[in-house]
N, C-alpha and C positions, 0 to 999 in steps of 0.2 A: 867685360866680355859683350860685344855688341851682337854677335851672331848666335843663334840659339842651335844648340847641338840637336842632331837628327838621329833616331834610332829606328832601324828596320826590324820589325818583328817577324822573325823567321823560324819561329819555335814549333809550327803545327807539324803534325805527323802525317798529313797528306793521305789519310787512309782511303778516301774516294779515288785517289790517284795511284793507288797500288803502293803506297809508301815512299819514303825518301823525302828530299826537300823540295816543296813546290817552287821555291824560288830559283831553283836550278833547272826547272822545265822550260822549255823553249817555246817561244810564239813567234812565228814568221822568222824564224832563224836567230833570234836574240833571246837570251835567257831572261826570265822575269826579273831577276834580281838586277841584271844589268839595266834593264829599262827603269826599274825602281830607282837605283842610285842615279841615274841620268836626270831624273824628274826632281829627285830631292836635293841633289847637290848644289844646284843653284839657290836653293832656298835655305839650307841649313849647312853649318859647319861647327865642329867636325861631325863626321858621320860614325856609327857604330852598327853592328849586327848583333841582335839578341837571338841566340840559338843555343842549343844543348848538344852534347855529344862531342866528338871529335871537332875542335875548331879549324883544324887543317883544311878541311874540304871547303873552306871560305878564304883560305890563306892568300890566294891570288889577288883578292880585292884590296889587300893592305889596310884593312879596317879592324879596329878592335872586335873581337867576338865576345859578348857578354853572355855568360850562362845565367839561368835563373838562380837565386840566391836561396829559394825554397825547393825542398824535395817533392817528387811526384808530379811534376809538371802541372802546377795549379791552373794554367792557362795564361791569356795575354797579360793580364795585371801583374803576374810575376815578371814578365818581360818588361813591362812599364817601370817596375821598381828597380829591375837590374839597371836600366837606363839611368834612373833618378839617382841611383848611388854612384854611377860613373860619372854622371854630370856633376854631382856635388864635388867629387874630387878635382873637377876642372875649374870650380867656382863659378859654374853656371846658375842661373836662377830658374831655368825651366828647360823642358826638352819637348820636341815634337816627335811623334811616333807615326810610322805608317807600316802598312802590311806588305809583306814580300810577295803576295800574290795578287796584286792589285795593280796592273800597269798602266792605268790611265788616269790616275789622280790628279786633281788640279794643279797647274803650274803656279797658281796663286794661293795655295793651301795654306802656307805658313802665315802670309800676311792676314789672311782673312780669319784664320783661327785667333790670331793676337787681337784683332779688332773686336772678335765676338766674346773675348774672355769674360769670365763671370767674376764675381767679387773676390774669389780666391784665386784668380789667375788661371783657371781651369776652362778649357772649351774642348768641344767634340764637333766633328764634321757631320753633316746630314744631307739627305737628298730625298726628293719625293718618288715614290713608284707611280705606275701607270694610272693609278686610281686617285693620286694626290695625297696619299698617306705619306707624312714625314717620317723617314726612318733615320736613326742615328747610326754612325759607324764609329764605334767606341775604339777601334783600333787606330783611328786617325784623330789625334788629339794634341792639345797643348797642355802639359803637364808641370805644375810648378814643384820644384825642389822641396820647398817648404812642406810639403804634404806627404813627404816619403815615409816618415816614421808612422804617420796616421795609416798610410796604406799598408805597412808592414804589419801592423797590429791586426788590421782588418783581414788581410790573407791569412795570417797565422790562425785567426779565429774561424777560418773556413769560408770566408767570402770568396765568391768565384765570378758572379755576375758583374760586369763592369758598371752597367747604368746604376746599380743600387748605390754603388760607392761615389760615382760621379754626381748623382742626384743629391746625395747627402751633402756634396760640397758645391752645390749650386753652379754646376758647369754651364758656361754659356753655350749656345748652339750656332754653329756657322753653317748656314744652308747653302747648298751649291745646286746649280741648275742641272737637270736630268736631260737636256736637250743638246744633241741629238741622241745621246745615251747617258746613263748613269756613270759619272766618272769613277764611281767606287765599284763597279762591276769587278768580281773577284773570280779567280780560277780555283775551282774545286773538283772539276771532272775532266775527262778528256774532251766531253763535248763543249765545255767551256773554253778550252784551248781553241777548238775550231771557231767558236764565235768570236774569241779575241782576235784570231787571225783575219776573220772577215772585217772586224772593226778597224784593223789597221790599214786596210787596203784604201 
């Protein structure tokens, strides 16, 4: 398999948005998940959505909907694990994940994650804030299928913080420029939607 499967992490509960699926919120007349699929599809194939609950609400996209395999919504790493298990069934050796609430992520995300992969094949995206501090964006990563059993054990042991696990496995860092704005700007509040609409102009 030459292409890398892509998994859209859409499992967040959107509590600051009044609940529901953030990916189904609209920015400038287009739903976030449509924007995300449009950016990811040229870089990855096949695609899947990680989400819990009734998968029918994503039925129109024609993509597999992968629920967490672990109970109690343990966070984005559970979505990564669901994606890795799916990819293992495809015979793929890795996946790339993106967040459903981040409409401007780079068009060269996958290529640069692969170029930055650490010794285990793991890589995370990062960008700098206005002060120059480098921030990792751990929902945007290249994840090797070979680490899925280790991840499963870690999650069952109570691990929730992504970077604790990725640091353990020597993740490479792909740094992306934040000019003219941070491409990993994500939607958490109604004010963020207004800002995203300003950025699309």
